[in-house]
C-alpha positions in Angstrom: -34.4 -40.6 81.9 -38.1 -40.4 81.0 -40.0 -37.6 79.2 -43.7 -37.8 79.6 -45.9 -35.7 77.3 -49.4 -34.8 78.5 -52.3 -34.1 76.2 -56.0 -34.1 76.9 -59.3 -32.2 77.0 -59.8 -28.8 78.7 -60.2 -29.2 82.5 -59.6 -33.0 82.4 -56.9 -32.9 85.1 -53.6 -32.4 83.3 -52.5 -30.1 86.1 -53.3 -32.8 88.6 -51.0 -35.2 86.8 -48.3 -32.5 86.7 -48.6 -31.9 90.4 -48.3 -35.6 91.2 -45.3 -36.0 89.0 -43.6 -32.9 90.4 -44.0 -34.5 93.8 -42.0 -37.5 92.4 -39.2 -35.2 91.3 -40.2 -34.6 87.7 -39.2 -31.3 86.1 -42.2 -29.4 84.7 -42.1 -27.8 81.2 -45.3 -26.3 79.8 -46.5 -25.2 76.4 -48.9 -22.9 78.1 -46.1 -21.1 80.0 -44.1 -20.9 76.8 -47.0 -19.2 75.0 -47.8 -16.9 77.9 -44.2 -15.6 77.8 -44.5 -14.9 74.1 -47.9 -13.2 74.5 -46.6 -11.0 77.4 -43.5 -10.2 75.2 -45.9 -8.9 72.6 -48.0 -7.0 75.2 -51.2 -8.9 74.2 -54.0 -10.0 76.5 -53.5 -13.5 77.8 -56.6 -15.6 77.0 -57.4 -18.8 75.1 -57.8 -16.9 71.8 -54.4 -15.3 72.0 -52.7 -18.6 73.0 -54.5 -20.4 70.2 -53.4 -17.8 67.6 -49.8 -17.4 68.8 -49.3 -21.1 69.1 -50.5 -21.7 65.5 -48.4 -18.7 64.3 -45.2 -20.1 65.7 -45.8 -23.5 64.3 -46.7 -22.1 60.9 -43.6 -19.9 60.9 -41.1 -22.5 62.1 -42.4 -26.1 62.1 -45.3 -28.2 63.4 -43.2 -29.3 66.4 -41.3 -26.0 67.0 -42.7 -25.3 70.6 -42.2 -28.8 72.0 -38.8 -29.0 70.3 -37.7 -26.0 72.4 -39.1 -27.6 75.6 -37.6 -31.0 74.7 -34.2 -29.5 74.4 -34.6 -28.0 77.9 -35.8 -31.3 79.2 -32.7 -33.1 77.9 -30.4 -30.5 79.5 -31.8 -31.2 82.9 -30.9 -34.9 82.7 -33.9 -35.6 84.9 -37.3 -37.1 84.4 -39.5 -34.4 82.8 -43.1 -33.6 81.9 -44.1 -31.6 78.8 -47.6 -30.4 79.5 -50.1 -29.7 76.7 -49.0 -31.5 73.6 -51.6 -30.4 71.1 -50.6 -31.1 67.5 -50.0 -34.2 65.4 -46.7 -32.8 64.3 -45.5 -32.5 67.9 -46.5 -36.1 68.7 -44.7 -37.4 65.6 -41.5 -35.5 66.5 -41.5 -36.5 70.2 -42.3 -40.2 69.5 -39.0 -40.5 67.5 -37.2 -40.5 70.9 -37.7 -43.8 72.8 -37.5 -41.9 76.1 -40.8 -40.2 75.3 -44.2 -41.5 76.4 -47.5 -39.7 75.7 -50.2 -39.7 78.3 -53.8 -38.6 77.5 -56.2 -37.3 80.1 -60.0 -37.1 79.7 -63.1 -36.7 81.8 -66.9 -36.1 81.6 -67.5 -32.6 80.0 -69.7 -31.3 82.9 -67.0 -32.2 85.5 -64.4 -30.5 83.3 -66.4 -27.3 83.1 -66.9 -27.3 86.9 -63.2 -27.6 87.3 -62.2 -24.8 85.1 -64.6 -22.5 86.9 -63.0 -23.4 90.2 -59.4 -22.8 89.1 -60.5 -19.4 87.7 -57.4 -18.7 85.6 -57.2 -15.9 83.1 -58.2 -18.3 80.2 -61.1 -20.0 82.0 -63.7 -17.4 82.9 -66.1 -18.3 80.1 -69.7 -19.6 79.7 -70.4 -23.3 79.1 -71.2 -22.5 75.5 -67.8 -20.7 75.0 -66.1 -23.6 76.8 -67.6 -26.1 74.3 -66.7 -23.9 71.3 -63.1 -23.4 72.5 -62.8 -27.2 72.9 -64.2 -28.0 69.5 -61.9 -25.5 67.8 -58.9 -27.3 69.4 -60.0 -30.8 68.7 -60.1 -31.5 65.0 -57.9 -29.2 62.9 -56.7 -31.0 59.7 -53.3 -29.2 59.4 -50.7 -31.1 61.5 -49.2 -27.8 62.5 -52.4 -26.7 64.2 -54.1 -27.9 67.4 -55.8 -31.3 67.1 -56.2 -32.7 70.6 -58.5 -35.5 69.5 -55.8 -36.8 67.1 -53.1 -36.5 69.7 -55.2 -38.4 72.3 -55.6 -41.3 69.7 -51.8 -41.4 69.5 -51.2 -41.6 73.3 -49.5 -44.6 74.8 -51.8 -44.5 77.9 -55.2 -42.8 78.5 -56.4 -41.9 82.0 -60.1 -41.0 82.8 -60.5 -38.5 85.7 -64.1 -38.9 86.8 -63.4 -40.0 90.4 -61.9 -38.4 93.5 -58.4 -36.9 93.5 -57.1 -39.9 95.6 -58.5 -42.4 93.1 -57.0 -40.5 90.1 -53.6 -40.3 91.8 -53.7 -44.0 92.3 -54.3 -44.4 88.6 -51.4 -42.1 87.8 -49.1 -44.0 90.2 -49.9 -47.4 88.4 -49.1 -45.9 85.0 -45.9 -44.2 86.2 -44.6 -47.4 87.7 -45.0 -49.1 84.4 -43.4 -46.3 82.5 -40.4 -45.9 84.8 -39.8 -49.7 84.9 -40.0 -49.9 81.1 -42.2 -53.0 81.8 -45.1 -52.2 79.6 -46.5 -53.1 76.2 -47.1 -50.2 73.8 -50.2 -51.2 71.9 -50.2 -49.8 68.3 -52.7 -47.1 67.5 -55.3 -47.9 64.8 -53.2 -46.0 62.2 -50.1 -47.9 63.2 -52.1 -51.2 63.0 -53.4 -50.5 59.5 -50.0 -49.3 58.3 -48.5 -52.6 59.6 -51.1 -54.5 57.6 -50.2 -52.2 54.6 -46.6 -53.4 54.9 -47.7 -57.0 54.7 -50.0 -56.4 51.8 -47.3 -54.6 49.8 -45.2 -57.8 49.9 -47.5 -59.2 47.2 -46.6 -56.3 44.8 -45.0 -57.2 41.5 -43.2 -54.0 40.7 -39.9 -53.4 42.5 -39.9 -49.7 41.8 -42.5 -49.2 44.5 -43.7 -52.5 46.1 -46.7 -50.4 47.2 -49.8 -51.5 49.1 -53.1 -50.0 50.1 -55.5 -50.6 52.9 -59.0 -49.0 53.1 -60.7 -49.0 56.5 -63.8 -47.5 58.2 -64.8 -47.5 61.8 -61.6 -49.4 62.6 -62.5 -52.3 60.3 -60.6 -53.2 57.1 -62.8 -53.0 54.1 -60.4 -53.9 51.2 -56.7 -54.1 50.4 -54.7 -53.8 47.2 -51.2 -53.8 45.9 -49.4 -52.6 42.8 -49.4 -55.2 40.0 -50.3 -55.9 36.4 -53.9 -56.5 35.3 -55.0 -60.1 35.4 -53.4 -62.2 32.7 -50.6 -59.7 31.9 -46.9 -60.2 32.7 -45.4 -58.7 35.8 -42.5 -56.3 36.1 -40.7 -58.8 38.3 -40.9 -61.3 35.4 -40.6 -59.2 32.2 -39.0 -55.9 33.4 -40.6 -52.5 33.5 -42.6 -50.8 30.8 -41.3 -47.3 31.1 -42.7 -44.0 29.7 -41.3 -40.5 30.0 -43.7 -37.6 30.9 -42.7 -34.0 30.2 -44.3 -31.5 32.6 -45.2 -27.8 32.1 -42.0 -26.6 33.8 -39.9 -28.7 31.4 -39.0 -31.4 33.9 -39.2 -35.0 32.8 -40.2 -37.9 35.0 -40.1 -41.7 34.3 -43.1 -43.9 35.0 -43.7 -47.6 34.8 -47.1 -48.1 33.2 -47.2 -51.9 33.2 -49.0 -52.0 36.6 -52.3 -50.9 38.2 -51.5 -48.8 41.3 -52.3 -50.2 44.8 -55.0 -47.6 45.5 -56.7 -48.3 42.1 -56.6 -52.1 42.8 -58.1 -51.6 46.3 -60.9 -49.4 44.9 -61.5 -52.0 42.1 -61.8 -54.7 44.7 -64.4 -52.7 46.6 -66.4 -52.2 43.4 -66.1 -55.8 42.4 -67.3 -57.1 45.8 -70.0 -54.5 46.3 -68.3 -52.8 49.3 -69.0 -49.2 49.9 -65.9 -47.2 50.9 -67.7 -43.9 51.4 -66.5 -42.2 54.5 -63.4 -44.5 54.8 -59.7 -43.8 55.4 -57.2 -45.0 52.8 -53.7 -46.0 53.9 -50.9 -46.0 51.3 -47.1 -46.0 50.9 -46.8 -42.4 49.4 -48.9 -39.6 48.1 -51.3 -41.0 45.5 -50.8 -39.9 41.9 -53.2 -37.6 40.2 -55.3 -40.4 38.7 -55.6 -42.2 42.1 -56.4 -38.9 43.8 -59.4 -38.4 41.4 -60.7 -41.9 42.1 -60.2 -41.4 45.9 -62.2 -38.1 45.8 -65.1 -39.7 43.8 -65.2 -42.7 46.0 -66.1 -40.6 49.0 -62.9 -41.4 51.0 -62.5 -38.7 53.7 -58.9 -39.3 54.9 -55.7 -40.4 53.3 -52.7 -41.5 55.4 -49.3 -41.9 53.6 -46.1 -43.4 54.9 -44.0 -40.9 52.8 -44.3 -38.2 50.2 -44.3 -38.8 46.4 -41.9 -36.6 44.5 -44.7 -35.6 42.0 -47.5 -35.4 44.5 -48.2 -31.7 44.6 -51.2 -31.8 42.3 -52.8 -34.5 44.4 -52.2 -32.6 47.6 -53.9 -29.5 46.1 -56.9 -31.7 44.9 -57.3 -33.3 48.4 -57.2 -29.8 50.0 -59.8 -28.5 47.6 -62.1 -31.4 48.2 -61.7 -31.4 51.9 -60.0 -34.7 52.2 -57.6 -35.0 55.2 -54.1 -35.8 54.1 -51.6 -37.0 56.7 -48.0 -38.1 56.4 -46.2 -40.4 58.8 -42.9 -39.2 57.5 -42.4 -36.0 55.5 -39.4 -37.6 53.6 -39.9 -38.1 49.8 -39.9 -41.7 48.7 -36.9 -42.4 46.5 -36.7 -45.3 44.0 -34.6 -46.2 40.9 -35.0 -44.3 37.7 -37.3 -41.7 39.3 
């Protein structure tokens, strides 16, 4: 059994892919149809605004992957190859990619061709001016919150991308080539840029000298690594691995006490120090790290001009940093919402 998720820009040809796969026996499940049912149930007008609002409301109320989870459960009940059309949020992609039977396919095309197509199909959500078409698309392309629509980010996470600028016959031939690869299982899944930098992060973290975290950090911009860093003592000082931890207790306003090893410089701080030492600007860069940066690291990250932080997991005391990033407009993303656990926390 294969479940193919489809994401892509408005009017790019997602429906054409669905039609082709249905002709091959795939069962079609649609986020759009799911939302239209909900909108009709509420006796609202069916248009792109209502679909956008209801979709975000359901994800906010339940979870970032709520809608596709419902559709995925339906897909598994069929026992057949299925399509889930219109995957739109980062949360949905993360959830679906945990199942090895799932493959994400992104569809794109020239913007003028796409607008011509939506005018021809003339659905209840498509009778708009070119200006409104562009505004609708922009609204759905870059939302920071992983529960809300961010098609651009979803497309970056796709296993395959198809461009639909040719005839229908040529596009169908492209689809057939990809489907043959998917169904045979004979294809290489190239890592996304985020996955690539996180793999590098894992390698960097092996140099860490504090076994409470073994944290690493990678800072990249325009898909190029600028600097790396790992948690370790300042130059000339003993390491935790050699001398043991230098622990201090911190009492918080709510009365809770946390334990911290203060022998080391955090991975994020070391990476930022390396950039300063080597004269490398990290303004506008993305920082990859093991878990939510601490408050001190967060302040440095903000002042360095970093615009995005990608964490493998959450830090148990990361709430303040999350609020600071939100206030400063820095995008914060988690690969896994699980809280990192370590000894003597």
